[in-house]
Backbone atoms as SQL, in Angstrom:
CREATE TABLE atoms (id INTEGER PRIMARY KEY, chain TEXT, resi INTEGER, resn TEXT, atom TEXT, x REAL, y REAL, z REAL);
INSERT INTO atoms VALUES
  (1, 'A', 1, 'MET', 'N', 30.692, 305.420, 162.543),
  (2, 'A', 1, 'MET', 'CA', 29.664, 304.520, 162.995),
  (3, 'A', 1, 'MET', 'C', 28.288, 305.040, 162.609),
  (4, 'A', 2, 'ILE', 'N', 28.073, 306.343, 162.774),
  (5, 'A', 2, 'ILE', 'CA', 26.771, 306.915, 162.446),
  (6, 'A', 2, 'ILE', 'C', 26.493, 306.792, 160.953),
  (7, 'A', 3, 'VAL', 'N', 27.548, 306.881, 160.128),
  (8, 'A', 3, 'VAL', 'CA', 27.374, 306.755, 158.681),
  (9, 'A', 3, 'VAL', 'C', 26.896, 305.350, 158.328),
  (10, 'A', 4, 'LEU', 'N', 27.438, 304.347, 159.007),
  (11, 'A', 4, 'LEU', 'CA', 27.012, 302.971, 158.748),
  (12, 'A', 4, 'LEU', 'C', 25.555, 302.753, 159.139),
  (13, 'A', 5, 'ILE', 'N', 25.147, 303.347, 160.235),
  (14, 'A', 5, 'ILE', 'CA', 23.749, 303.217, 160.669),
  (15, 'A', 5, 'ILE', 'C', 22.824, 303.878, 159.658),
  (16, 'A', 6, 'ILE', 'N', 23.190, 305.068, 159.193),
  (17, 'A', 6, 'ILE', 'CA', 22.377, 305.756, 158.186),
  (18, 'A', 6, 'ILE', 'C', 22.328, 304.944, 156.898),
  (19, 'A', 7, 'ALA', 'N', 23.469, 304.398, 156.478),
  (20, 'A', 7, 'ALA', 'CA', 23.507, 303.579, 155.262),
  (21, 'A', 7, 'ALA', 'C', 22.629, 302.341, 155.405),
  (22, 'A', 8, 'LEU', 'N', 22.658, 301.728, 156.576),
  (23, 'A', 8, 'LEU', 'CA', 21.832, 300.544, 156.815),
  (24, 'A', 8, 'LEU', 'C', 20.349, 300.891, 156.766),
  (25, 'A', 9, 'VAL', 'N', 19.958, 302.001, 157.382),
  (26, 'A', 9, 'VAL', 'CA', 18.553, 302.430, 157.360),
  (27, 'A', 9, 'VAL', 'C', 18.112, 302.721, 155.930),
  (28, 'A', 10, 'LEU', 'N', 18.956, 303.408, 155.164),
  (29, 'A', 10, 'LEU', 'CA', 18.614, 303.699, 153.770),
  (30, 'A', 10, 'LEU', 'C', 18.525, 302.424, 152.937),
  (31, 'A', 11, 'ALA', 'N', 19.423, 301.472, 153.174),
  (32, 'A', 11, 'ALA', 'CA', 19.385, 300.210, 152.434),
  (33, 'A', 11, 'ALA', 'C', 18.112, 299.430, 152.750),
  (34, 'A', 12, 'ILE', 'N', 17.739, 299.399, 154.016),
  (35, 'A', 12, 'ILE', 'CA', 16.510, 298.693, 154.396),
  (36, 'A', 12, 'ILE', 'C', 15.291, 299.393, 153.789),
  (37, 'A', 13, 'GLY', 'N', 15.279, 300.717, 153.837),
  (38, 'A', 13, 'GLY', 'CA', 14.174, 301.476, 153.235),
  (39, 'A', 13, 'GLY', 'C', 14.075, 301.249, 151.734),
  (40, 'A', 14, 'THR', 'N', 15.214, 301.229, 151.059),
  (41, 'A', 14, 'THR', 'CA', 15.230, 300.984, 149.612),
  (42, 'A', 14, 'THR', 'C', 14.738, 299.581, 149.294),
  (43, 'A', 15, 'ALA', 'N', 15.190, 298.601, 150.068),
  (44, 'A', 15, 'ALA', 'CA', 14.752, 297.220, 149.843),
  (45, 'A', 15, 'ALA', 'C', 13.251, 297.085, 150.072),
  (46, 'A', 16, 'ALA', 'N', 12.746, 297.695, 151.130),
  (47, 'A', 16, 'ALA', 'CA', 11.303, 297.627, 151.400),
  (48, 'A', 16, 'ALA', 'C', 10.509, 298.283, 150.270),
  (49, 'A', 17, 'PHE', 'N', 10.987, 299.440, 149.792),
  (50, 'A', 17, 'PHE', 'CA', 10.317, 300.132, 148.688),
  (51, 'A', 17, 'PHE', 'C', 10.336, 299.271, 147.432),
  (52, 'A', 18, 'ALA', 'N', 11.486, 298.688, 147.138),
  (53, 'A', 18, 'ALA', 'CA', 11.614, 297.880, 145.921),
  (54, 'A', 18, 'ALA', 'C', 10.729, 296.638, 145.985),
  (55, 'A', 19, 'LEU', 'N', 10.691, 295.993, 147.134),
  (56, 'A', 19, 'LEU', 'CA', 9.901, 294.769, 147.248),
  (57, 'A', 19, 'LEU', 'C', 8.400, 295.025, 147.182),
  (58, 'A', 20, 'GLN', 'N', 7.969, 296.240, 147.454),
  (59, 'A', 20, 'GLN', 'CA', 6.547, 296.575, 147.352),
  (60, 'A', 20, 'GLN', 'C', 6.158, 296.952, 145.925),
  (61, 'A', 21, 'ASN', 'N', 7.143, 297.126, 145.059),
  (62, 'A', 21, 'ASN', 'CA', 6.895, 297.502, 143.666),
  (63, 'A', 21, 'ASN', 'C', 7.411, 296.393, 142.751),
  (64, 'A', 22, 'THR', 'N', 6.633, 295.334, 142.630),
  (65, 'A', 22, 'THR', 'CA', 7.083, 294.148, 141.900),
  (66, 'A', 22, 'THR', 'C', 6.482, 294.036, 140.500),
  (67, 'A', 23, 'ASP', 'N', 5.802, 295.044, 140.032),
  (68, 'A', 23, 'ASP', 'CA', 5.162, 294.969, 138.717),
  (69, 'A', 23, 'ASP', 'C', 6.199, 294.797, 137.616),
  (70, 'A', 24, 'ALA', 'N', 5.750, 294.230, 136.507),
  (71, 'A', 24, 'ALA', 'CA', 6.599, 294.112, 135.330),
  (72, 'A', 24, 'ALA', 'C', 6.564, 295.449, 134.591),
  (73, 'A', 25, 'VAL', 'N', 7.728, 295.915, 134.162),
  (74, 'A', 25, 'VAL', 'CA', 7.822, 297.181, 133.444),
  (75, 'A', 25, 'VAL', 'C', 8.687, 297.001, 132.204),
  (76, 'A', 26, 'THR', 'N', 8.500, 297.907, 131.277),
  (77, 'A', 26, 'THR', 'CA', 9.337, 297.933, 130.090),
  (78, 'A', 26, 'THR', 'C', 10.268, 299.127, 130.206),
  (79, 'A', 27, 'VAL', 'N', 11.544, 298.850, 130.130),
  (80, 'A', 27, 'VAL', 'CA', 12.550, 299.898, 130.210),
  (81, 'A', 27, 'VAL', 'C', 13.010, 300.200, 128.791),
  (82, 'A', 28, 'ARG', 'N', 12.940, 301.475, 128.402),
  (83, 'A', 28, 'ARG', 'CA', 13.343, 301.889, 127.057),
  (84, 'A', 28, 'ARG', 'C', 14.467, 302.914, 127.164),
  (85, 'A', 29, 'PHE', 'N', 15.492, 302.713, 126.351),
  (86, 'A', 29, 'PHE', 'CA', 16.576, 303.682, 126.253),
  (87, 'A', 29, 'PHE', 'C', 17.038, 303.702, 124.804),
  (88, 'A', 30, 'LEU', 'N', 16.829, 304.848, 124.146),
  (89, 'A', 30, 'LEU', 'CA', 17.120, 305.010, 122.720),
  (90, 'A', 30, 'LEU', 'C', 16.407, 303.909, 121.934),
  (91, 'A', 31, 'ALA', 'N', 17.135, 303.034, 121.256),
  (92, 'A', 31, 'ALA', 'CA', 16.498, 301.975, 120.472),
  (93, 'A', 31, 'ALA', 'C', 16.397, 300.675, 121.272),
  (94, 'A', 32, 'TRP', 'N', 16.884, 300.690, 122.496),
  (95, 'A', 32, 'TRP', 'CA', 16.926, 299.490, 123.319),
  (96, 'A', 32, 'TRP', 'C', 15.653, 299.393, 124.154),
  (97, 'A', 33, 'GLU', 'N', 15.081, 298.191, 124.259),
  (98, 'A', 33, 'GLU', 'CA', 13.862, 297.975, 125.036),
  (99, 'A', 33, 'GLU', 'C', 13.999, 296.659, 125.781),
  (100, 'A', 34, 'TYR', 'N', 13.625, 296.680, 127.074),
  (101, 'A', 34, 'TYR', 'CA', 13.809, 295.487, 127.905),
  (102, 'A', 34, 'TYR', 'C', 12.649, 295.360, 128.883),
  (103, 'A', 35, 'GLN', 'N', 12.090, 294.177, 128.987),
  (104, 'A', 35, 'GLN', 'CA', 10.995, 293.893, 129.916),
  (105, 'A', 35, 'GLN', 'C', 11.603, 293.260, 131.180),
  (106, 'A', 36, 'THR', 'N', 11.318, 293.866, 132.351),
  (107, 'A', 36, 'THR', 'CA', 11.874, 293.357, 133.612),
  (108, 'A', 36, 'THR', 'C', 10.970, 293.744, 134.770),
  (109, 'A', 37, 'SER', 'N', 11.338, 293.306, 135.934),
  (110, 'A', 37, 'SER', 'CA', 10.594, 293.633, 137.144),
  (111, 'A', 37, 'SER', 'C', 11.016, 295.011, 137.645),
  (112, 'A', 38, 'LEU', 'N', 10.070, 295.757, 138.204),
  (113, 'A', 38, 'LEU', 'CA', 10.367, 297.084, 138.738),
  (114, 'A', 38, 'LEU', 'C', 11.372, 296.998, 139.887),
  (115, 'A', 39, 'VAL', 'N', 11.361, 295.891, 140.631),
  (116, 'A', 39, 'VAL', 'CA', 12.329, 295.690, 141.720),
  (117, 'A', 39, 'VAL', 'C', 13.754, 295.788, 141.176),
  (118, 'A', 40, 'LEU', 'N', 13.991, 295.127, 140.053),
  (119, 'A', 40, 'LEU', 'CA', 15.336, 295.138, 139.475),
  (120, 'A', 40, 'LEU', 'C', 15.716, 296.522, 138.959),
  (121, 'A', 41, 'VAL', 'N', 14.750, 297.252, 138.426),
  (122, 'A', 41, 'VAL', 'CA', 15.022, 298.608, 137.954),
  (123, 'A', 41, 'VAL', 'C', 15.400, 299.501, 139.133),
  (124, 'A', 42, 'ILE', 'N', 14.626, 299.409, 140.219),
  (125, 'A', 42, 'ILE', 'CA', 14.896, 300.238, 141.396),
  (126, 'A', 42, 'ILE', 'C', 16.257, 299.890, 141.997),
  (127, 'A', 43, 'LEU', 'N', 16.499, 298.609, 142.236),
  (128, 'A', 43, 'LEU', 'CA', 17.777, 298.197, 142.842),
  (129, 'A', 43, 'LEU', 'C', 18.956, 298.488, 141.920),
  (130, 'A', 44, 'GLY', 'N', 18.767, 298.310, 140.624),
  (131, 'A', 44, 'GLY', 'CA', 19.833, 298.632, 139.668),
  (132, 'A', 44, 'GLY', 'C', 20.146, 300.120, 139.651),
  (133, 'A', 45, 'SER', 'N', 19.105, 300.941, 139.732),
  (134, 'A', 45, 'SER', 'CA', 19.303, 302.392, 139.755),
  (135, 'A', 45, 'SER', 'C', 20.025, 302.832, 141.019),
  (136, 'A', 46, 'VAL', 'N', 19.619, 302.277, 142.154),
  (137, 'A', 46, 'VAL', 'CA', 20.281, 302.617, 143.420),
  (138, 'A', 46, 'VAL', 'C', 21.738, 302.149, 143.393),
  (139, 'A', 47, 'GLY', 'N', 21.963, 300.934, 142.903),
  (140, 'A', 47, 'GLY', 'CA', 23.330, 300.422, 142.812),
  (141, 'A', 47, 'GLY', 'C', 24.201, 301.265, 141.907),
  (142, 'A', 48, 'SER', 'N', 23.647, 301.674, 140.762),
  (143, 'A', 48, 'SER', 'CA', 24.398, 302.546, 139.845),
  (144, 'A', 48, 'SER', 'C', 24.714, 303.879, 140.504),
  (145, 'A', 49, 'GLY', 'N', 23.757, 304.412, 141.250),
  (146, 'A', 49, 'GLY', 'CA', 23.986, 305.677, 141.954),
  (147, 'A', 49, 'GLY', 'C', 25.077, 305.569, 142.991),
  (148, 'A', 50, 'VAL', 'N', 25.092, 304.460, 143.713),
  (149, 'A', 50, 'VAL', 'CA', 26.133, 304.249, 144.729),
  (150, 'A', 50, 'VAL', 'C', 27.499, 304.158, 144.068),
  (151, 'A', 51, 'ILE', 'N', 27.595, 303.416, 142.981),
  (152, 'A', 51, 'ILE', 'CA', 28.873, 303.266, 142.279),
  (153, 'A', 51, 'ILE', 'C', 29.356, 304.608, 141.735),
  (154, 'A', 52, 'LEU', 'N', 28.444, 305.382, 141.136),
  (155, 'A', 52, 'LEU', 'CA', 28.829, 306.694, 140.617),
  (156, 'A', 52, 'LEU', 'C', 29.264, 307.641, 141.730),
  (157, 'A', 53, 'ALA', 'N', 28.590, 307.579, 142.878),
  (158, 'A', 53, 'ALA', 'CA', 28.977, 308.431, 144.010),
  (159, 'A', 53, 'ALA', 'C', 30.367, 308.045, 144.521),
  (160, 'A', 54, 'LEU', 'N', 30.645, 306.758, 144.596),
  (161, 'A', 54, 'LEU', 'CA', 31.974, 306.311, 145.033),
  (162, 'A', 54, 'LEU', 'C', 33.056, 306.753, 144.050),
  (163, 'A', 55, 'LEU', 'N', 32.770, 306.617, 142.763),
  (164, 'A', 55, 'LEU', 'CA', 33.743, 307.051, 141.756),
  (165, 'A', 55, 'LEU', 'C', 33.971, 308.551, 141.825),
  (166, 'A', 56, 'ALA', 'N', 32.911, 309.305, 142.073),
  (167, 'A', 56, 'ALA', 'CA', 33.040, 310.762, 142.158),
  (168, 'A', 56, 'ALA', 'C', 33.863, 311.187, 143.369),
  (169, 'A', 57, 'SER', 'N', 33.843, 310.396, 144.437),
  (170, 'A', 57, 'SER', 'CA', 34.575, 310.763, 145.651),
  (171, 'A', 57, 'SER', 'C', 36.027, 310.281, 145.639),
  (172, 'A', 58, 'LEU', 'N', 36.414, 309.489, 144.656),
  (173, 'A', 58, 'LEU', 'CA', 37.784, 308.959, 144.630),
  (174, 'A', 58, 'LEU', 'C', 38.831, 310.061, 144.534),
  (175, 'A', 59, 'GLY', 'N', 38.582, 311.083, 143.735),
  (176, 'A', 59, 'GLY', 'CA', 39.557, 312.172, 143.591),
  (177, 'A', 59, 'GLY', 'C', 39.812, 312.870, 144.904),
  (178, 'A', 60, 'ARG', 'N', 38.758, 313.182, 145.626),
  (179, 'A', 60, 'ARG', 'CA', 38.900, 313.864, 146.921),
  (180, 'A', 60, 'ARG', 'C', 39.618, 312.970, 147.930),
  (181, 'A', 61, 'ARG', 'N', 39.241, 311.687, 147.946),
  (182, 'A', 61, 'ARG', 'CA', 39.897, 310.755, 148.874),
  (183, 'A', 61, 'ARG', 'C', 41.380, 310.623, 148.557),
  (184, 'A', 62, 'TRP', 'N', 41.723, 310.566, 147.274),
  (185, 'A', 62, 'TRP', 'CA', 43.121, 310.442, 146.880),
  (186, 'A', 62, 'TRP', 'C', 43.894, 311.678, 147.304),
  (187, 'A', 63, 'LYS', 'N', 43.307, 312.859, 147.112),
  (188, 'A', 63, 'LYS', 'CA', 43.972, 314.106, 147.489),
  (189, 'A', 63, 'LYS', 'C', 44.194, 314.168, 149.002),
  (190, 'A', 64, 'ILE', 'N', 43.194, 313.786, 149.783),
  (191, 'A', 64, 'ILE', 'CA', 43.322, 313.779, 151.243),
  (192, 'A', 64, 'ILE', 'C', 44.401, 312.793, 151.672),
  (193, 'A', 65, 'SER', 'N', 44.427, 311.628, 151.060),
  (194, 'A', 65, 'SER', 'CA', 45.434, 310.619, 151.394),
  (195, 'A', 65, 'SER', 'C', 46.835, 311.132, 151.088),
  (196, 'A', 66, 'ARG', 'N', 46.984, 311.778, 149.938),
  (197, 'A', 66, 'ARG', 'CA', 48.287, 312.325, 149.556),
  (198, 'A', 66, 'ARG', 'C', 48.725, 313.425, 150.516),
  (199, 'A', 67, 'THR', 'N', 47.805, 314.295, 150.891),
  (200, 'A', 67, 'THR', 'CA', 48.111, 315.371, 151.833),
  (201, 'A', 67, 'THR', 'C', 48.491, 314.798, 153.194),
  (202, 'A', 68, 'THR', 'N', 47.777, 313.781, 153.641),
  (203, 'A', 68, 'THR', 'CA', 48.068, 313.147, 154.927),
  (204, 'A', 68, 'THR', 'C', 49.468, 312.543, 154.933),
  (205, 'A', 69, 'ARG', 'N', 49.816, 311.823, 153.856),
  (206, 'A', 69, 'ARG', 'CA', 51.168, 311.242, 153.778),
  (207, 'A', 69, 'ARG', 'C', 52.237, 312.325, 153.801),
  (208, 'A', 70, 'SER', 'N', 51.982, 313.412, 153.097),
  (209, 'A', 70, 'SER', 'CA', 52.945, 314.518, 153.074),
  (210, 'A', 70, 'SER', 'C', 53.112, 315.129, 154.461),
  (211, 'A', 71, 'LEU', 'N', 52.008, 315.344, 155.151),
  (212, 'A', 71, 'LEU', 'CA', 52.080, 315.924, 156.497),
  (213, 'A', 71, 'LEU', 'C', 52.756, 314.979, 157.483),
  (214, 'A', 72, 'GLU', 'N', 52.503, 313.671, 157.361),
  (215, 'A', 72, 'GLU', 'CA', 53.172, 312.709, 158.235),
  (216, 'A', 72, 'GLU', 'C', 54.677, 312.720, 158.005),
  (217, 'A', 73, 'ALA', 'N', 55.087, 312.837, 156.744),
  (218, 'A', 73, 'ALA', 'CA', 56.519, 312.905, 156.438),
  (219, 'A', 73, 'ALA', 'C', 57.124, 314.173, 157.022),
  (220, 'A', 74, 'THR', 'N', 56.398, 315.281, 156.958),
  (221, 'A', 74, 'THR', 'CA', 56.877, 316.540, 157.532),
  (222, 'A', 74, 'THR', 'C', 57.024, 316.424, 159.044),
  (223, 'A', 75, 'VAL', 'N', 56.048, 315.837, 159.709),
  (224, 'A', 75, 'VAL', 'CA', 56.108, 315.662, 161.163),
  (225, 'A', 75, 'VAL', 'C', 57.306, 314.790, 161.537),
  (226, 'A', 76, 'THR', 'N', 57.533, 313.729, 160.797),
  (227, 'A', 76, 'THR', 'CA', 58.666, 312.844, 161.080),
  (228, 'A', 76, 'THR', 'C', 59.992, 313.581, 160.910),
  (229, 'A', 77, 'SER', 'N', 60.134, 314.301, 159.793),
  (230, 'A', 77, 'SER', 'CA', 61.398, 315.003, 159.554),
  (231, 'A', 77, 'SER', 'C', 61.612, 316.117, 160.580),
  (232, 'A', 78, 'GLN', 'N', 60.549, 316.807, 160.967),
  (233, 'A', 78, 'GLN', 'CA', 60.690, 317.859, 161.977),
  (234, 'A', 78, 'GLN', 'C', 61.029, 317.268, 163.345),
  (235, 'A', 79, 'GLY', 'N', 60.479, 316.111, 163.661),
  (236, 'A', 79, 'GLY', 'CA', 60.830, 315.439, 164.914),
  (237, 'A', 79, 'GLY', 'C', 62.298, 315.071, 164.949),
  (238, 'A', 80, 'GLU', 'N', 62.809, 314.574, 163.819),
  (239, 'A', 80, 'GLU', 'CA', 64.234, 314.239, 163.743),
  (240, 'A', 80, 'GLU', 'C', 65.081, 315.503, 163.886),
  (241, 'A', 81, 'ARG', 'N', 64.643, 316.578, 163.258),
  (242, 'A', 81, 'ARG', 'CA', 65.387, 317.852, 163.346),
  (243, 'A', 81, 'ARG', 'C', 65.391, 318.371, 164.788),
  (244, 'A', 82, 'ILE', 'N', 64.294, 318.258, 165.484),
  (245, 'A', 82, 'ILE', 'CA', 64.219, 318.689, 166.893),
  (246, 'A', 82, 'ILE', 'C', 65.183, 317.876, 167.741),
  (247, 'A', 83, 'ARG', 'N', 65.197, 316.552, 167.547),
  (248, 'A', 83, 'ARG', 'CA', 66.119, 315.706, 168.317),
  (249, 'A', 83, 'ARG', 'C', 67.577, 316.089, 168.029),
  (250, 'A', 84, 'GLU', 'N', 67.868, 316.369, 166.765),
  (251, 'A', 84, 'GLU', 'CA', 69.221, 316.769, 166.396),
  (252, 'A', 84, 'GLU', 'C', 69.609, 318.095, 167.067),
  (253, 'A', 85, 'LEU', 'N', 68.706, 319.054, 167.059),
  (254, 'A', 85, 'LEU', 'CA', 68.990, 320.354, 167.684),
  (255, 'A', 85, 'LEU', 'C', 69.119, 320.227, 169.206),
  (256, 'A', 86, 'GLU', 'N', 68.301, 319.378, 169.815),
  (257, 'A', 86, 'GLU', 'CA', 68.420, 319.159, 171.259),
  (258, 'A', 86, 'GLU', 'C', 69.774, 318.547, 171.598),
  (259, 'A', 87, 'HIS', 'N', 70.221, 317.608, 170.756),
  (260, 'A', 87, 'HIS', 'CA', 71.534, 316.994, 170.968),
  (261, 'A', 87, 'HIS', 'C', 72.640, 318.046, 170.842),
  (262, 'A', 88, 'GLN', 'N', 72.551, 318.908, 169.834),
  (263, 'A', 88, 'GLN', 'CA', 73.544, 319.973, 169.671),
  (264, 'A', 88, 'GLN', 'C', 73.511, 320.937, 170.854),
  (265, 'A', 89, 'LEU', 'N', 72.345, 321.236, 171.367),
  (266, 'A', 89, 'LEU', 'CA', 72.220, 322.128, 172.520),
  (267, 'A', 89, 'LEU', 'C', 72.887, 321.509, 173.751),
  (268, 'A', 90, 'ARG', 'N', 72.659, 320.216, 173.985),
  (269, 'A', 90, 'ARG', 'CA', 73.300, 319.548, 175.127),
  (270, 'A', 90, 'ARG', 'C', 74.821, 319.579, 174.991),
  (271, 'A', 91, 'GLN', 'N', 75.293, 319.327, 173.772),
  (272, 'A', 91, 'GLN', 'CA', 76.744, 319.363, 173.551),
  (273, 'A', 91, 'GLN', 'C', 77.293, 320.767, 173.801),
  (274, 'A', 92, 'ALA', 'N', 76.595, 321.772, 173.345),
  (275, 'A', 92, 'ALA', 'CA', 77.059, 323.153, 173.539),
  (276, 'A', 92, 'ALA', 'C', 77.040, 323.511, 175.021),
  (277, 'A', 93, 'GLN', 'N', 76.038, 323.044, 175.756),
  (278, 'A', 93, 'GLN', 'CA', 75.969, 323.332, 177.194),
  (279, 'A', 93, 'GLN', 'C', 77.090, 322.624, 177.941),
  (280, 'A', 94, 'GLU', 'N', 77.439, 321.418, 177.506),
  (281, 'A', 94, 'GLU', 'CA', 78.523, 320.698, 178.163),
  (282, 'A', 94, 'GLU', 'C', 79.875, 321.335, 177.848),
  (283, 'A', 95, 'THR', 'N', 80.026, 321.851, 176.629),
  (284, 'A', 95, 'THR', 'CA', 81.279, 322.476, 176.219),
  (285, 'A', 95, 'THR', 'C', 81.470, 323.806, 176.936),
  (286, 'A', 96, 'PHE', 'N', 80.430, 324.581, 177.051),
  (287, 'A', 96, 'PHE', 'CA', 80.526, 325.896, 177.680),
  (288, 'A', 96, 'PHE', 'C', 80.099, 325.788, 179.128),
  (289, 'A', 97, 'ARG', 'N', 81.089, 325.779, 180.008),
  (290, 'A', 97, 'ARG', 'CA', 80.835, 325.766, 181.466),
  (291, 'A', 97, 'ARG', 'C', 81.237, 327.111, 182.000),
  (292, 'A', 98, 'PRO', 'N', 80.322, 327.890, 182.590),
  (293, 'A', 98, 'PRO', 'CA', 80.722, 329.175, 183.136),
  (294, 'A', 98, 'PRO', 'C', 81.691, 328.980, 184.310),
  (295, 'A', 99, 'PRO', 'N', 82.635, 329.903, 184.451),
  (296, 'A', 99, 'PRO', 'CA', 83.598, 329.773, 185.557),
  (297, 'A', 99, 'PRO', 'C', 82.880, 329.939, 186.896),
  (298, 'A', 100, 'ASN', 'N', 83.386, 329.191, 187.864),
  (299, 'A', 100, 'ASN', 'CA', 82.817, 329.296, 189.218),
  (300, 'A', 100, 'ASN', 'C', 83.244, 330.602, 189.846),
  (301, 'A', 101, 'SER', 'N', 82.339, 331.261, 190.483),
  (302, 'A', 101, 'SER', 'CA', 82.696, 332.497, 191.180),
  (303, 'A', 101, 'SER', 'C', 82.929, 332.152, 192.648),
  (304, 'A', 102, 'ASP', 'N', 84.180, 332.261, 193.116),
  (305, 'A', 102, 'ASP', 'CA', 84.536, 331.923, 194.492),
  (306, 'A', 102, 'ASP', 'C', 84.752, 333.201, 195.271),
  (307, 'A', 103, 'SER', 'N', 83.766, 333.992, 195.475),
  (308, 'A', 103, 'SER', 'CA', 83.927, 335.233, 196.203),
  (309, 'A', 103, 'SER', 'C', 83.493, 335.102, 197.622);
């Protein structure tokens, strides 16, 4: 929840900054040249940064997801093994009845 609030505050701050910078600018990259509004440059840069950050975090998220699935499978199999051992213990206790001492 706190992450969403921070993201919302940053988005509002970015939008306010972009809307205050509406001048026309020329964007140059190598031999490419484009005339556009500074608002679009700012918002495009922020959007590109967000996309790159999400792509960069995909590997870590995938690894965590894989580890979580593996651990859940281990917990399930160990739970089944515990139930099986408890059942065997009950059977062994029922089979082995100590003799009554009538002294």
